[in-house]
C-alpha positions as semicolon CSV with decimal commas, in nm:
position;residue;x (nm);y (nm);z (nm)
1;M;-4,519;2,098;-6,662
2;S;-4,259;1,852;-6,781
3;V;-4,379;1,785;-7,160
4;V;-4,481;1,438;-7,307
5;R;-4,495;1,371;-7,624
6;V;-4,416;1,017;-7,800
7;E;-4,555;0,893;-8,161
8;E;-4,548;0,538;-8,227
9;N;-4,764;0,241;-8,346
10;G;-5,016;0,508;-8,504
11;L;-5,086;0,628;-8,142
12;V;-4,964;0,972;-7,968
13;Y;-4,893;0,969;-7,614
14;R;-4,906;1,312;-7,445
15;N;-4,994;1,521;-7,091
16;A;-5,358;1,573;-7,025
17;T;-5,509;1,880;-7,065
18;M;-5,786;2,031;-6,887
19;A;-5,972;2,040;-7,224
20;D;-5,931;1,621;-7,227
21;T;-6,119;1,571;-6,886
22;E;-6,479;1,518;-7,082
23;A;-6,352;1,279;-7,315
24;V;-6,122;1,129;-6,992
25;W;-6,470;1,086;-6,774
26;Q;-6,661;0,945;-7,078
27;L;-6,331;0,651;-7,138
28;M;-6,358;0,574;-6,770
29;V;-6,736;0,542;-6,793
30;A;-6,748;0,343;-7,102
31;E;-6,437;0,091;-7,049
32;F;-6,285;0,125;-6,716
33;Y;-6,550;0,091;-6,423
34;P;-6,786;-0,144;-6,601
35;R;-6,458;-0,382;-6,646
36;T;-6,357;-0,325;-6,318
37;E;-6,398;-0,652;-6,086
38;L;-6,446;-0,472;-5,793
39;C;-6,702;-0,268;-5,952
40;C;-6,897;-0,575;-6,098
41;C;-6,852;-0,717;-5,719
42;L;-7,047;-0,398;-5,571
43;R;-7,322;-0,392;-5,851
44;M;-7,214;-0,080;-5,921
45;R;-7,499;0,146;-6,149
46;I;-7,256;0,316;-6,416
47;P;-7,251;0,612;-6,433
48;Q;-7,488;0,696;-6,114
49;D;-7,264;0,523;-5,835
50;V;-6,929;0,694;-5,972
51;E;-7,080;1,023;-6,068
52;I;-6,924;1,205;-5,729
53;L;-6,595;1,133;-5,918
54;H;-6,661;1,277;-6,214
55;T;-6,668;1,617;-6,067
56;L;-6,310;1,542;-5,868
57;L;-6,102;1,457;-6,177
58;P;-6,042;1,812;-6,342
59;A;-5,874;1,845;-6,021
60;I;-5,673;1,553;-6,079
61;I;-5,550;1,649;-6,419
62;R;-5,419;1,988;-6,290
63;H;-5,184;1,833;-6,101
64;G;-5,009;1,821;-6,437
65;V;-4,855;1,437;-6,439
66;S;-5,152;1,293;-6,591
67;L;-5,163;1,133;-6,926
68;V;-5,358;1,028;-7,248
69;V;-5,341;0,820;-7,552
70;E;-5,476;0,982;-7,881
71;D;-5,550;0,744;-8,222
72;S;-5,346;0,915;-8,478
73;A;-5,591;0,827;-8,729
74;S;-5,878;0,912;-8,586
75;G;-5,802;1,152;-8,299
76;K;-5,985;0,993;-8,029
77;L;-5,866;0,930;-7,651
78;V;-5,820;0,538;-7,635
79;A;-5,645;0,550;-7,316
80;A;-5,539;0,770;-7,034
81;R;-5,365;0,712;-6,708
82;P;-5,491;1,012;-6,436
83;T;-5,221;1,115;-6,193
84;T;-5,115;1,324;-5,915
85;V;-4,853;1,421;-5,719
86;E;-4,876;1,344;-5,328
87;Q;-4,697;1,498;-5,006
88;L;-4,614;1,160;-4,826
89;T;-4,589;1,345;-4,486
90;E;-4,936;1,438;-4,540
91;Q;-5,026;1,058;-4,701
92;C;-5,339;1,031;-4,453
93;Q;-5,402;1,383;-4,374
94;S;-5,557;1,502;-4,702
95;R;-5,846;1,261;-4,747
96;H;-6,079;1,197;-4,995
97;P;-6,445;1,333;-4,992
98;L;-6,556;1,025;-4,958
99;L;-6,452;0,963;-4,655
100;T;-6,496;1,308;-4,475
101;D;-6,880;1,432;-4,602
102;S;-7,083;1,187;-4,473
103;N;-7,387;1,359;-4,665
104;L;-7,158;1,221;-4,969
105;A;-7,077;0,906;-4,825
106;A;-7,435;0,812;-4,801
107;A;-7,564;0,904;-5,141
108;Y;-7,291;0,707;-5,303
109;S;-7,220;0,430;-5,056
110;K;-7,045;0,190;-5,278
111;C;-6,814;0,405;-5,422
112;S;-6,734;0,541;-5,048
113;A;-6,674;0,140;-5,014
114;V;-6,407;0,163;-5,220
115;Y;-6,258;0,465;-5,103
116;R;-6,234;0,368;-4,735
117;M;-6,062;0,004;-4,879
118;F;-5,815;0,249;-5,038
119;D;-5,737;0,496;-4,764
120;H;-5,691;0,150;-4,521
121;L;-5,442;0,031;-4,802
122;S;-5,262;0,365;-4,813
123;C;-5,239;0,403;-4,451
124;S;-5,118;0,065;-4,375
125;V;-4,729;0,169;-4,478
126;D;-4,537;0,451;-4,409
127;L;-4,429;0,528;-4,734
128;A;-4,197;0,828;-4,653
129;K;-4,049;0,671;-4,373
130;L;-4,008;0,326;-4,570
131;Y;-3,859;0,463;-4,908
132;K;-3,717;0,787;-4,763
133;V;-3,899;0,999;-4,954
134;D;-4,130;1,313;-4,961
135;R;-4,327;1,278;-5,242
136;A;-4,444;1,034;-5,494
137;I;-4,672;1,010;-5,835
138;S;-5,012;0,897;-5,726
139;F;-5,132;0,648;-6,040
140;K;-5,540;0,704;-6,001
141;F;-5,665;0,547;-6,269
142;L;-5,557;0,328;-6,562
143;V;-5,800;0,260;-6,847
144;V;-5,695;0,157;-7,224
145;A;-6,059;0,132;-7,499
146;E;-6,132;-0,251;-7,524
147;S;-6,089;-0,150;-7,894
148;H;-5,736;-0,099;-7,879
149;S;-5,651;-0,387;-7,577
150;R;-5,339;-0,581;-7,629
151;R;-5,104;-0,340;-7,774
152;G;-4,904;-0,287;-7,466
153;I;-5,049;0,079;-7,420
154;G;-5,099;0,059;-7,022
155;K;-4,747;-0,044;-6,974
156;R;-4,596;0,186;-7,240
157;L;-4,838;0,456;-6,999
158;V;-4,667;0,333;-6,682
159;E;-4,374;0,349;-6,833
160;L;-4,378;0,743;-6,938
161;S;-4,528;0,808;-6,602
162;L;-4,228;0,692;-6,473
163;E;-4,036;0,875;-6,715
164;L;-4,197;1,183;-6,643
165;A;-4,172;1,128;-6,248
166;A;-3,758;1,098;-6,304
167;R;-3,743;1,431;-6,487
168;I;-3,941;1,644;-6,233
169;A;-3,754;1,456;-5,984
170;I;-4,029;1,219;-5,806
171;P;-3,847;0,923;-5,712
172;L;-4,178;0,735;-5,595
173;A;-4,470;0,594;-5,787
174;T;-4,740;0,460;-5,582
175;T;-5,113;0,303;-5,656
176;C;-5,405;0,072;-5,531
177;T;-5,575;-0,161;-5,747
178;A;-5,881;-0,362;-5,789
179;S;-5,749;-0,478;-6,101
180;R;-5,604;-0,775;-6,241
181;Y;-5,502;-0,611;-6,563
182;S;-5,351;-0,362;-6,381
183;E;-5,202;-0,558;-6,192
184;R;-5,035;-0,747;-6,411
185;I;-4,865;-0,466;-6,521
186;Y;-4,727;-0,363;-6,188
187;S;-4,637;-0,668;-6,067
188;S;-4,402;-0,743;-6,491
189;M;-4,278;-0,407;-6,360
190;D;-4,108;-0,509;-6,023
191;F;-4,366;-0,231;-5,806
192;D;-4,313;-0,359;-5,447
193;L;-4,682;-0,521;-5,297
194;L;-4,728;-0,310;-4,955
195;S;-5,062;-0,432;-4,878
196;T;-5,364;-0,627;-4,958
197;L;-5,687;-0,708;-4,767
198;R;-6,018;-0,853;-4,853
199;L;-6,323;-0,731;-5,003
200;S;-6,561;-0,880;-4,715
201;E;-6,390;-0,660;-4,479
202;F;-6,518;-0,354;-4,578
203;V;-6,818;-0,457;-4,769
204;D;-7,106;-0,711;-4,615
205;P;-7,163;-1,031;-4,800
């Protein structure tokens, strides 16, 4: 694992470890899902409708490319960037359990709808062919506590993630987002917008 540790403006940016899993989850429950437009539009109950993702978070962090941010004074986790390494040649073969397990999909129908959208977006573009690469880091979530918002933390996390990817010879970063906050960051950093969809195509009005 390539080590990231940056101390600036009273914050510590570092690699996420397995010991951070529960703190990252609690941050997502408190700050990510309730403030994400798509979750609000689907009227998701938090954490009930997303609890399945709690069980999958350790597998994401185990990839070794996720980052977190600590407040230096309190030691509390105030931001996170869960990320995986993806083999693009297997882009649409290794699918999320919410897409392959009908019982899970029924139990978490709203969350399943979100992943069907993301699956559609991800599989609509052949990234390996388009960019002539076989691996990419895949940004899964970007969450910053409201108490630390408007300090550029989200964008800094993306910058450090890209630097980490470069150090481990991964030339591409990908993401699917339903967050205007994240979209503004990616747009400001000249990410290519490759595919979009309408919520009504996947969810009954």
